[in-house]
Structures are given as C-alpha cells and as structure tokens.
C-alpha positions, 0 to 999 in steps of 0.5 A: 500500500502506497502510504501517500496515496492512502493519506491523500484518500484520507483527506478526500474522504474526510471532506466527503464525510463532513460536507452535506450530501450530493447536490440533488442527484436525480438517480443513484450512481452505479458505484453507490448502488453496488456498495449499498447492495454488497459493500457490507459483505465485502468488508466482512470478507476483507476482515476475515482475510485480515484475521486469518492471514499470517502476513497482514500485508496479504489484504493490502491490494484488495483494501487499496482498491476498495478505498477508491470505490468507497470514495467514489460511492460517497459522491453518488449517494442520493438520499440521507439514508444512503449517505448515512449507510455509506458513511458507516461502510467508510468507518468500517473500511478505515478501521481496517486500513488503520489496523494494517498501518498499526501492524506496520508500526505506522502509528501516526498513519493508523491514528489518522485512519481511526480519526476519520473512521470515528467521524464517519461513524458519527455521520452514519449514526452508529455509536458502536462503530464510533466507539470502536474507532476511538478504542483502536485510536487508544491502542495506538497511544498505548503501544506508543507508551503514552498511556495518559493520552489513551485515557481520555480517548477511552473515557469518551469511547465508554460514553459513546458505547453506552449509547450503542446497542446493549446486545453488542460487546462494545462497552466490554471491549472498551473496559478491557482496553481501559484495563491495559491503560490502568496497568501501564499507569500502575493502578492495580485496583482500577485495572482489576475493576476494568477487567472484571467489567470486561468479563461481563461480556460472557453474559451476552449472546455470543452469536450476536454480540460481535460481527467478526469485523470491526467488532471482534471482542468475545472475551476469548482474549481476556486471559492473555490481556489479564496476563499482560496487565499483571506482568506490567503491574509487577505481579508475576504470580498472577501473570503466569497463570493467566498467560499459560491459560491463554497459550492453551487456547487457539490463538492467531499467529500475532496473539500467540507471539504476544503471549510468548513474548510476555512469557519470555518477559516473565522469565527475564523478570525472574532471571530464568534464562531457560524460560526466556530462551524457550518462549522468545525462540518461539516468538521469533519464529512467528515473527519470521513467518509473519513479517509483522511489525507488531510482533517485532515491536512486542519483542523489542520491548523484551530487550530492555529486560535482558541486560542482567542475562546477557552473559549467557550466549543464548540470550546475547544471540536472542538480543541480536536477532530481535534487533535485526527484526524489521520494525515496519512491515 
C-alpha cells in the first residue's frame, strides 16, 4: 500500500464525510448502488482475510482498491439514508486500513485512519462503530507508551458505547482496553475493576454480540490481556497463570507471539534464562513467518529486560536477532 496515496484518500474522504450530501442527484450512481447492495459483505470478507492471514500485508491490494470505490460511492449517494449507510461502510473500511498501518508500526498513519473512521461513524449514526474507532485510536497511544493520552480517548469511547446497542460487546471491549491503560499507569485496583467489567461480556449472546469485523471482542482474549496487565503491574504470580491459560487456547499467529513474548518477559523478570530462551525462540519464529511489525515491536520491548542475562550466549544471540527484526512491515 502506497502510504501517500492512502493519506491523500484520507483527506478526500474526510471532506466527503463532513460536507452535506450530493447536490440533488436525480438517480443513484452505479458505484453507490453496488456498495449499498454488497459493500457490507465485502468488508466482512476483507476482515476475515485480515484475521486469518499470517502476513497482514496479504489484504493490502484488495483494501487499496476498495478505498477508491468507497470514495467514489460517497459522491453518488442520493438520499440521507444512503449517505448515512455509506458513511458507516467508510468507518468500517478505515478501521481496517488503520489496523494494517498499526501492524506496520505506522502509528501516526493508523491514528489518522481511526480519526476519520470515528467521524464517519458519527455521520452514519452508529455509536458502536464510533466507539470502536476511538478504542483502536487508544491502542495506538498505548503501544506508543503514552498511556495518559489513551485515557481520555477511552473515557469518551465508554460514553459513546453506552449509547450503542446493549446486545453488542462494545462497552466490554472498551473496559478491557481501559484495563491495559490502568496497568501501564500502575493502578492495580482500577485495572482489576476494568477487567472484571470486561468479563461481563460472557453474559451476552455470543452469536450476536460481535460481527467478526470491526467488532471482534468475545472475551476469548481476556486471559492473555489479564496476563499482560499483571506482568506490567509487577505481579508475576498472577501473570503466569493467566498467560499459560491463554497459550492453551487457539490463538492467531500475532496473539500467540504476544503471549510468548510476555512469557519470555516473565522469565527475564525472574532471571530464568531457560524460560526466556524457550518462549522468545518461539516468538521469533512467528515473527519470521509473519513479517509483522507488531510482533517485532512486542519483542523489542523484551530487550530492555535482558541486560542482567546477557552473559549467557543464548540470550546475547536472542538480543541480536530481535534487533535485526524489521520494525515496519
């Protein structure tokens, strides 16, 4: 995906979302008609390709083509109802574009995509879609190690989600991400409360609480997220139990690499060289398969804790191999 092309489309699409509808078109354009008939199904399929691809770059060409289609479709909407629906599709698609930039560690570009997605969701009148875009934006701040900047985004997302569909898992996903922000800021009690709130997702009807696209939170990630939070809070006892439980579940390649990296970091915390090497080697293997900037960034966070163990040649070798990983996909 050519970054400058996408950023140019961001500017154009942002204007189309913000401006009033088309100037009295007598009939709907062909592109808008196709989108209104099949756009939602296509976007769901793009999310599925993204979710199941070891290398997220595989979905780039299809997404790039759809960006052009969405931009043209927005110019052809004939009625407020059509325009609102196309705005919702735009919010959906730009969240996926943001995910692709996020995986490549292009955090500023991802944040711009999520901002546009939030504006488009607001224009389309979908509070859950809007809250999800804001939550993804907060993720950017968390992974850039700016937890205080994530807090107001998450607080606003929680308010928006409360106005959404109570049958969806949106508000519980917001709570799960809030827990990560609290952990980054060292607040154990607030983190625990947010995780407990997120656990309430299990009371929802699992078949209808998420859509598998822009909203995928079903509670299956909570063990790994709880483990990551406790690790950050300096509670290795609680962290290990949650991370081992997470590793026993079916996980995507990126999620498994994140859990393995956390278990390696836990080994470093305990000065257990064998544990560090065991889990970091597996995570490096997944990084080599996926070429994911996200996994590279996750492993890079491990390097700072390896210093006391560097006398071991295995750890020194790991450090060099992590340093050689691409930071941008």
